[in-house]
N, C-alpha and C positions, 0 to 999 in steps of 0.2 A: 504494500500500500504506500503510495507516495504522499508527500506533505499536503498537497491539495485535497486528496481524498480523506486524509486524517482530519484536516480542518473542516471539511464538509460534514463528516460524521459528528464531529464535536459540535458544530453549529446546530445540526439537526437535534442532537441530544439536549442542548441548552434551550433551543426553541420549544421543543415538546415539553420540557420540564416546566416551562412557564405557560403552557397552554396556548401558545401562539400558532396560528396557521402560517403558512409561508406568505400568504397575501398580507396578513396582519403585520408580520415582521417587516415586510417590504414597506408597508405604509408607515409604520413607526420609525423606520430607519431612513425614510425618504429615498428609497431605491425603487427601481422598476420592478414590478411584480414578477417578471420572468427571471430576474437576477438571482433570487434566493435558491430556486431549484437547481440552477446551474452551479452555484457554489456548493450546494449539498451533494451534488453528483461528482464533485472534484474537477469540474471543467474550467473553473475560473482561478486566476491568480489574483487573489484579493489584495487590494492596496491598503496601506495603513489608514487612509481616509475612510475606506469602507469598513475596515475593522473597528475604527472608532464609532462610526454610525451604528454598527451592529451592537457594540458594547453598550452604548447609551440606550438603544431601543430595548435591549434585554435587561438593562439596569444591573449590569455586572462589570467587574473590573476586566480590562483587556487580558490580564494574565490568566483568567479562567479559560480562555480559548486554548491555552497551551498546557493545560493539565493533561497528563498522559492517560487519565482514566476515561477511556472511550468505550462505551457500551454500544454494540451494534444490535439493534432490535429486529 
């Protein structure tokens, strides 16, 4: 699994833990609604700007994205 896939899985885990749909997260993060699924599939190389938007939308510290505890559902 590459870093983009790991990040995508972690984003999915954090999003679901907060009860957000992909569309709701995109809206809260001010991102296009098609962007979240492509991140979660490991297709996007996420910029630090997008990382900050996701962090704020999920109300979590950026470091939480890099916690190695990834659970694939």
